[in-house]
C-alpha positions in Angstrom: 5.1 -8.0 -5.4 4.4 -10.5 -2.6 3.9 -7.7 -0.2 1.3 -6.1 -2.4 -0.5 -9.4 -2.8 -0.5 -9.9 1.0 -1.8 -6.4 1.5 -4.5 -6.9 -1.1 -5.6 -10.1 0.6 -5.6 -8.5 4.0 -7.6 -5.5 2.7 -10.1 -7.7 1.0 -10.5 -9.8 4.1 -11.0 -6.6 6.1 -13.6 -5.3 3.7 -15.6 -8.5 3.8 -15.9 -8.6 7.6 -19.1 -8.1 9.4 -19.0 -4.8 11.3 -19.4 -6.7 14.6 -16.4 -8.8 13.7 -14.3 -5.7 12.9 -15.1 -4.4 16.4 -13.8 -7.7 17.9 -10.5 -7.5 16.1 -7.6 -7.2 18.5 -5.6 -3.9 18.3 -2.5 -5.9 17.3 -4.3 -7.3 14.3 -5.3 -3.8 13.2 -1.7 -2.6 13.8 -0.5 -5.4 11.6 -2.9 -4.6 8.8 -1.9 -0.9 9.0 1.8 -1.9 9.0 1.2 -4.0 5.8 -0.6 -1.1 4.2 2.1 1.3 5.2 5.0 -0.9 3.9 3.1 -1.5 0.6 2.6 2.3 0.2 6.2 3.1 1.0 7.4 0.5 -1.5 5.0 1.8 -4.2 6.1 5.3 -3.6 9.8 4.3 -3.9 9.1 2.3 -7.1 7.2 5.2 -8.6 10.0 7.6 -7.7 12.5 5.3 -9.4 10.4 5.2 -12.5 9.9 8.9 -12.7 13.6 9.6 -12.2 14.5 7.1 -15.0 11.9 8.6 -17.3 13.2 12.1 -16.6 16.8 11.0 -17.1 16.0 9.7 -20.6 14.2 13.0 -21.5 10.6 12.6 -20.6 8.8 15.6 -19.0 6.9 14.2 -16.1 4.0 16.0 -14.3 4.8 15.1 -10.7 1.8 14.2 -8.5 1.4 15.5 -5.0 0.6 12.8 -2.6 
């Protein structure tokens, strides 16, 4: 959950930047933001998969989304 919060804050900060500020960002900072986004995405995908598996195990029919 902390990772999601950090990602949300990073994304919000990024959205609020002036375009000229964005251009001045160092590549490493962009890589870090992308890394945070990627980790949050992988975690969300894993959690979703666990939830779907458990729901199917107890008998729910789940329409699987294609990502």
